[in-house]
N, C-alpha and C positions, 0 to 999 in steps of 0.2 A: 522644600518648599518653603518653609521658613524664612531662610536664605534670601530666598526670592522677593518676599513679601516683605522683609523688611531692604530688598536693595530697590525698590519698587515706591517704598514711602520716604527713603533718603533721596530717591531723584527727585520725586514729587516736592520737599522739602525745599530741595535745592534751588527748584524751579520756582516754586512762590518768593524766596526772600530775593531770584535776582528779579525777579518783574515788578517787585515791591520796591527796591532800587534802581530801576528805571522809571517809574513813578515820580521820581521827585524832580527830574528829567526834563527841563523844557525841550517838547521838540521845534522844531523847525517849521514855520510856516510861510515860509516869504522861500518859494523855489529856486534853484538856485540859475542866475541870469543866464543862460549857455548860450543869447542870441550875442553876448559882450567877449571881447578877447578876454579871454582869462589865462592868467599863469602856472605854471607847475605850483600842485598841489593846493591850489584854491576851493575845490571841490571839500576838500576835508576841512581846511580853512571854515571855511562856510556854516560847515557842519557846528563847529567852536561857537559861534556867535549867537548873542543876544537875537531878538526881534530888531532891539532897537539899534542894533548894530550891523545889521543885515538892512534896515531902509538906510540907513546911513551909505554905508557900502553902494546901496542901490544907486542911489543919487553921484556917488562919485563917480560911478560906472559909466551914468549915462553924461557926463561929463567928459570921458576921453582919461579918466585916473582908473587906478587900481584898489581892489578890497584894501591890498595893506596899505594906501596911503590915506584911506578912510579911519583906519585905525590911531592914527597919530591925531593928539590933541591938539585944538584950535588952538591958538595964542593969542 
């Protein structure tokens, strides 16, 4: 019975650790624009972008460009 209790407590501690690590990550607030033609891998890339990058990408997509091209610095 003690081993079961220890296992449950360890699992609970691990879950709390994972949740606290996720708290620092900024969750995407802009939904992926499925109505634009997307390239393979764009959905995964979208989730890694900051909100500012997502908004810039939306502007590029509305002009017929790609998400990846929105990540290139303007000169």
